[in-house]
C-alpha positions in Angstrom: -24.0 7.0 7.8 -22.1 6.1 11.2 -20.8 3.0 11.8 -18.6 1.5 14.3 -16.7 -2.5 14.1 -13.6 -3.9 14.9 -11.2 -2.1 12.6 -13.0 1.0 13.9 -12.2 0.2 17.2 -8.0 -1.0 16.6 -8.0 2.6 14.7 -9.1 4.5 18.3 -5.9 2.3 19.5 -3.5 3.4 17.0 -4.4 6.5 16.9 -5.5 6.8 20.7 -1.8 5.8 21.2 0.1 8.6 22.9 -3.1 10.9 22.7 -3.0 12.3 26.3 0.4 13.1 26.1 0.3 14.6 22.0 -3.1 15.7 21.1 -1.8 16.5 17.6 -3.7 16.2 14.2 -2.7 12.6 12.9 -3.7 10.9 9.9 -3.4 7.6 8.6 -4.3 6.1 5.4 -4.1 7.3 1.5 -5.1 9.1 -1.6 -4.1 7.5 -4.9 -5.1 10.3 -7.8 -4.7 9.4 -11.9 -4.5 11.9 -14.1 -3.4 12.0 -18.0 -2.0 8.7 -17.3 0.1 9.4 -13.9 -0.3 8.4 -10.8 -0.1 10.3 -7.6 -1.2 11.0 -3.9 -0.8 10.5 -0.6 0.5 7.5 1.6 -0.2 7.4 5.5 1.2 3.7 6.4 1.4 4.4 9.8 0.1 7.2 12.4 1.8 10.8 11.0 1.5 13.8 12.9 0.4 17.0 10.5 0.8 21.0 10.8 -2.4 22.7 11.2 -2.6 24.0 7.6 -3.7 27.4 9.0 -0.4 27.3 10.3 1.6 26.3 7.0 4.5 28.6 6.4 5.8 28.6 3.0 9.3 25.9 3.0 7.8 24.0 5.5 9.1 20.4 5.2 6.0 18.7 6.8 3.0 17.5 5.6 0.0 19.9 6.3 -3.7 19.6 6.8 -6.8 19.6 9.4 -9.6 17.8 10.6 -12.7 19.6 11.4 -15.8 18.5 12.4 -18.8 21.0 12.6 -22.5 22.5 11.9 -23.8 24.8 10.3 -27.3 25.8 9.1 -27.0 22.5 6.9 -26.3 20.2 9.2 -23.8 18.4 10.7 -20.1 18.2 8.5 -16.8 16.6 8.1 -13.6 18.6 6.9 -10.5 17.1 5.8 -7.7 18.0 4.4 -3.7 17.4 3.6 -1.6 19.5 2.3 2.4 18.2 0.3 5.4 20.3 1.8 6.8 23.2 -0.7 9.2 20.5 -2.8 10.0 20.6 -6.6 9.1 17.6 -8.7 9.0 16.8 -12.3 5.5 15.7 -13.4 2.3 16.1 -12.0 2.3 16.3 -8.1 -1.2 16.0 -5.7 -0.2 19.4 -3.8 -3.5 19.4 -1.8 -6.9 17.4 -1.4 -10.1 18.1 0.6 -12.8 16.7 1.0 -16.1 18.4 3.0 -19.0 16.2 3.8 -22.0 16.4 5.4 -22.3 14.0 8.1 -25.3 13.2 8.5 -26.4 11.7 4.7 -27.0 14.0 1.9 -25.0 15.6 -0.3 -25.7 19.6 0.2 -22.0 21.3 0.5 -20.4 18.3 -0.4 -17.0 19.3 -2.2 -14.1 17.0 -2.9 -11.0 19.0 -4.3 -7.5 18.8 -5.5 -4.2 21.1 -6.5 -2.4 18.9 -9.5 0.2 20.2 -10.6 -0.6 24.0 -10.0 -3.9 22.8 -11.3 -7.4 22.6 -9.3 -9.9 20.2 -9.5 -13.2 19.3 -8.3 -16.5 17.6 -7.8 -20.0 17.3 -5.1 -21.7 14.3 -4.7 -24.2 15.6 -6.9 -21.7 14.6 -10.2 -21.5 11.1 -12.0 -18.4 9.1 -10.4 -18.1 11.2 -7.0 -19.1 8.6 -3.8 -18.1 9.3 -0.6 -18.6 7.9 2.9 -18.1 8.9 6.5 -17.6 6.0 8.0 -17.4 7.8 11.5 -16.7 10.8 13.3 -17.1 11.2 16.9 -17.0 15.4 18.2 -16.2 13.4 21.5 -13.4 11.4 20.4 -11.9 14.1 18.0 -11.7 10.8 15.1 -13.2 11.3 11.2 -12.8 7.9 9.0 -13.6 8.6 4.9 -13.3 6.5 2.1 -13.8 7.5 -1.7 -13.9 7.0 -5.2 -14.4 10.5 -6.7 -13.6 11.7 -10.4 -13.0 15.1 -10.2 -12.3 17.7 -13.2 -10.7 20.8 -14.1 -12.1 23.8 -16.1 -11.1 22.0 -19.5 -13.3 19.0 -18.4 -10.0 17.2 -17.6 -10.7 13.9 -15.5 -8.6 13.6 -11.9 -9.8 10.0 -10.1 -9.5 9.7 -6.4 -9.6 6.7 -4.3 -8.4 5.8 -0.9 -9.4 6.4 2.7 -7.9 8.9 5.4 -8.6 7.8 9.2 -8.1 11.2 11.2 -7.6 12.0 14.9 -7.4 14.9 17.1 -10.1 16.4 15.2 -11.3 20.2 16.0 -14.6 20.4 16.5 -16.0 23.9 15.1 
């Protein structure tokens, strides 16, 4: 579902500032993930440039990710990701977070994934407790925004709940 609102206009202005001079992938928003009583995630309170995930090299100190808007035989989709740079820390840390979502409704091909402390978690929209909304997406403007509340599971059926919203600029059309 695609919708336009005053907050979208404000976001376009925020993401668009300097875009003609600085067409780098950028993100604004947050991902909060709770697993085993611990909370981790990503927080981008202001527009933050990202390195394209495919160009990430070992030892990188900047956040990476992607935002891709495309079409397959299944229909239009948006795929977004965040990757934390190499960093040593104690406890569970969000290392990667990804969402792939059909734009024109339905759940086919949907997927939410996270890598937390070396453990993979995933869910689809067909799974109970997983809701992702494409708030807006535009190939022409190279922007996408999603909100989500999704419980993912690992191979041992341990649950991790991801809640948040992400707004991307300079998305790639595929």
